[in-house]
N, C-alpha and C positions, 0 to 999 in steps of 0.2 A: 616384862609386864604387858601383862593381854587384860583387856577389859573384856566386859561381858558378853560382848560379842566375839571375843575371840582377836580382833583387833591389835595393833601396838598401841596402848594409853598413852595420850599426850602426855608431857607431864615439862615441869622448868627445868630437869639437866637435860632432858632429852637422851635421859637413860633408863634402856628397855632390858636389859640385862645386868648381871654382876659375874665376874669372872676373875681369874689366876691374873689379871691385866686392869685389873681395875683400878689399883691404889687403893685398896682397904687395908684398914688400920686395925690390927689384932691385939685383945687384952693383954696385961700383964705377965697371964698365964700363959697364951700362945691360943686359948680357943678365940672364936670369931664372935662375931655379933652385925648382924645383917640386920637392919630397918629399916621391914616393912611396912609401908604408911601412905598416908595421904598427907599429911600436914611437915611440913620437915623438923628434922628431930634437934637442929640446933647445930651450928660450925662444928664442936666439935664429935659431932656423931656423920655429919654430912657425907663421909666418904665413903662410909656403909651405909647408905640410904639408898632402898630400893622406890622411888617414890611409886604410890597405888594411887588409883582411883578412887573418889571421892564413895562413890557406891561398890555394885560387885567387881568380881575380877577374880584370875586365874593366874596361878604360881605353878611353874615349868619348871622341870631338873635336868639338863642335859648331861648326860656324861661319855666323853669320849675317852675311847678307849677301858672302858671301865676295868677294874681287877676283876675278878673269879668272883670273889665272894658276892657283886654288887650285882651281875647275873644269877645266880644261885637263889640271890635271897640271904644269905648269910650276915650281908649287908643291909641298912637300911639306913635310908639318911635321920638325922635327927626331925623331928615333926615342929612345925610354927609354932610357937608358944605366943601366945597376948598377955602382955605386960604391959603395967604404969606405970613410963619411963618421964619424967619431968624436965 
């Protein structure tokens, strides 16, 4: 997670990225929700929280050894969606 100056954004978890070794929780159907937000989403969602600064920020996706479909544009990552989760 980068701030508006493209520097790591300080946060209470010292978490600047989420990856396959981040201890993420999947949903019952196998899907994955990542909460990119400033406020802590609560203890039940904190494992999937990528803390964001209060102001502007940048999100980057890095693919290591991507499949050919990602290189050709046949696959694109799902978009970020704004949700109202209480």
